[in-house]
N, C-alpha and C positions, 0 to 999 in steps of 0.2 A: 422719776428721770428729773434729772434738772433742767433747767428752762435754758433756752439758747439765749444768751446776753449779746444782745443787738445796741450796736450805734447808728446814728443817721446823721449824714453828712447832707445840709441842704432841706430847708424847714418852708420855702414857697410854697406855692399853691397844692404841687402832686407831694413835695416832699412831707408837709404836714399831713394830709391824708394817710402817706404811709406811714408816718410816728403815729397815729390815732389807730390805725389798724393794728399793728406791732402791740401797743399799749392794751386795746379791748376786746382786741378780737381774735389773735393767735394763742391758744391757751399755752402752746408748750415755748414761749418767745416772752422774751423781756424787753421792754425798752429801757436800756442803760444809759444811753448817753447821747446827747445830742449837739448838733453844731452847725451852726450858720454864721455867715459874713456880717448878718444882721440882728443886732444885739436884741432887739425887740422882740425878734421871731421866738429868740432862745430862752427869753424870759417867759414869754407866753406858753411857751408848751413846759417849762420848770413848774408854773403854777400852775398848770391845768393836769399835767400829768406825771409829775414827780418823778423824772428820771434819775438817777442817782448823781447825776452831773451834768452840768451843760458849758460848753466853751463855745469861742469864733474862731477860735485855732483847731483846725482839722486834725494837724498832724498829733495833737494829743489823743484823739480819738485812733489814730494809726500806730501809736507807740503805745499803746493799752492792752498789756498783753490778757486783762482779763476780760474782755469782749470775743464772743467767738464768732463774729461775721459785722463786717460792716454796711452797712445799704447806702450807696452813692445818688443824692438827688439833685446834684446841685444845678446850675446853667450848664447848656450843652459844652458851652466852650472851656469849660474846666474839667471834664470827664476824662481826659486824656491825663493832664497831669496829676489828677487826683487818683486814679487808676495805680499809674506807675510809683506814684508814692506811697499808696498803700501796700503793693505788693513789693516794693522794697524796704517798705519797714516790716515786713514779715506776715502781712496780714492774710489767712490763708483761705478764708472765705466771704467773696465780694460779690454783690448786687450792685447792677447800674442799673439808671435808665437808659434810654436807647436816645440819641445815637452812641455807638462806642465812640467814634471818634468825629472828627469833624474833615479831616483830610486824609488823604490815602498813609500820607506818611504817618500820621498819628495811630492809625490802626496796626500797621506795622507794630509801631513802637510797641503798643500795648502788646500785640500776640507776643512778640520777644522777651518783653519785660515781664507779663503774665508766668510764660512758660518758662523761664531762666530761674526767678524764684519759687517755683512749684506751688503755686494758688492750687488749692485742692479743688475750691466750687467755685465756679464764676458763672454768674447768673445774668443776661442782660434784660431789659425789661420789655418784653415784649409781651403783653398783658392776653392778646388775644386769644394765644394757645392755649387758654386757659378757662376761655367762655364753652360754658358746657353746651351752646348748641353747635359751636365751630366741632367741639370733641364729639359730639354726634356724628358730624358731616364725616369728620376726618375718620372715626371708625366705621362708617358705610360706605365712603371710598376704598378705605383697604379690605375691608369684604367683600366688593365688588358688588355692592349695589345698584353702582350706575352705570357697569360695564367697562369700560374701556375711555377713560376723560379723554374729552375733547375739548373743552373750553371752560376757562374760570372766569367770573367778570367780578369784580369789587366795586364799590362805589364809597366814598368815603366824605361828607359834604360836613364843614363846620358850619356852626351857627355864626348871622352875622360878627364880624369886630368890630370894636372901637376905632376909627382909622389911625388916630394918634398913638394907640397902645401897637397895632400891629406896625407900621413905621417903627416904634423902637423895638419891637420884640423882635423884626426878621432879620437883623442883621448877625444877633447872637444865637440866632435859631438852625441854621444853616438853609433857610429856604423852604419853600412848601416841599421838594421832593424830599428832603431831609425831615423836614420835620411831622411830614402826615404818611407819604408815601410808603416810608421804609415799615412801616406798620403793615401794609396792605403786602407790601413785597413777600415779608417773612409767613405772614398768613398764608399767602399764594403755594411758594414754594414747600412749604411744611404740609398743606391738604393734598398736594398730588404728588409730594416726594421728587420732586426734580428743581436745578438752579436752572437760572436763566440762559440761555444761547445769546438771543438778540432782543434788542429793544429799541422801537421807535416812540417817539412821542411830540405833542405840540400842546401849548399853552400862552397863556397873555395875563397881565393885569386889565381887568374887566370891570373890576368891582370896587378899586381904590385909589384915588387919584394918589400920584406920589410913588408909588409901590415898585413901579419898574425902574424910576431912577435909580432905587438902592439895588436894582438888579435882581426882583424877585416878580414872582406871578400868583394871582390868587384862584389860578381854576388849570384842569390841564388835563388830559387824557394822554395813557401809553400804552400801547401795543409790546406784548412780549410774546416770543417764541421761546419754549423751554426744550432742554435736553431731549425731554423725552418725546415731543412731539404736540404736546398739548398748547393751545394758545389760548393768552391770556388778554385781559385789558382792563385796564385802572383806572378809575377819574377819581379825581377831589377838587373842592373848592372850599372856598376861607369863605362863602358867600350864601348861606342857605337861609333865606329869610325865614324858614317857618323852623328852623331848630336844627339839632342833631342830626344827621343820618348815614346808616350804613347798611349795605345790602352786601351779601352774598353768593353766588351761583355756582354750582359745578355742572356744567351738561355733561353726559357723556353716552355710550353707544347703545344704553340700555335704559337710560331714565335722567332723572334731574333732582338737586337737591336745592334748596335755596332757603334763606335766611334774612330777616329784616327788610320786608318789601315795604313796609310802612312802620314808622318812627315811632310807634307809637310810646306816649308815656307810661298808661297804664292799661286795664282792658275797659274802661268806659268810655262808650259813645254818648253823646250829648245830641239829643234833636228837638228842635222847635220847629216854628213856623219860618226860619231862617235857614234851616235845611238840616243836615248831620255833620256834626264836626267831632274829631278825636284829637284831641291834645296829642302834643309833639314833644319829645325828651329834646332839651335845650343845651345840655352841653355833654362832653366825653366824658366825663367822669359819673355821671348820672347812668350814661346808658353801659357802661362795662364794670360798674362798682364792684359788683362780685368776683372780677378778675383782678382787682388789685389785691384782694385779700388773699386770693387764693395763688397769687404768683410768692406771695411773702411766707404764705401758709407752706410752700413748697420749697421756696428758699430755707428757712427754719427745720424741716425735715430732711433737709438735702443734709445739712449740717448733723444732724443726728442720728442720721442713716446712713451716712457718709456713701451717698450715690449721686449720680451729675443730675443737673437739671434738664428739664423740656426744652428750655434756650440757654444756648452755653457760648461758649466765646465766637467758636465758628461762625456761629449764626448772625451773631453781630455783626463780626467780619465781614459776611457776605453780603448784610445787607448794604452794608455803607460803601463795599466797592459796584454793587446794583445801583446804588443811589447816583455815584459820580457818573456811570453810565447813562443812566438814565436823566439826569441833568444835561450832559451832554448831547442827547438826544432831542431832549426838549429845546435846547436854547440854538442846536445848529438845523434841528428838522429833518435827523438823517437817522440812516440806522447804525447801530453799533453794536458792533459781534463783539462777545465776551468773550470770545475763547482766547 
């Protein structure tokens, strides 16, 4: 069977990792074309991975009928334009990093454009659905291992940021809720099989001077009432001094499932006269590394086998809808009804 020919737009931190996974780790895919607005990033990938061509004009990839699919890993602010341009150019298989769009108007336009142009496979980058531990949790929940789910709790803590970097990053990221908590919401609604009905939250800028002035926060908690009656609690932070930390717990009438109680870098525990120490994972890619390969493997497999991905257009759409409700709930400290 011929390899799936993929082009990628966006070669920043995560985009470069996606390119490397396609090139080195996905046996049924080929990194055929790369694009970035930063020529040095294109030149670097061309030298290291030797795709067929590189460009700074993403429309060159979208108009290339020899490509089987496009991976969009650009800055979030450009997702809507690029998705619509790709669909209008006739691209039939699109993978895009989250979030789907930055406004409610954008996600409506994306949905309309993708459906109008009969895009066959649209995959959104909610990589946690490909984590082996969370997949096991999902299987056990669906099999009734914990009985009826009562409560789902997720913690998502980023390691400390360089303040100046965060202040530059924040305005194009959509803020804390968009950038981090849509991952948690997508994982929660997937695990328990329900959309949110109500959302309430609070948060603030506790760790970084100047963040509040640009209308962003660095810590928050959110309570969710799901349509199926499950209670949800999400908490997130941008200043975890000890490293990157993720926890997931689902409690039910017959038991409990828990993942990630200690953010271990590995299984080594160091003991000396100063006590016991376990080194922590330092950043998100290190923690979730296998899932980034798995989601792009799934994209290639979906193209070859003409099947739909685990995380599709409507998953991205619903996550952005929820993010706007959650941001309103946090900003105003009110309960927002999503009906």
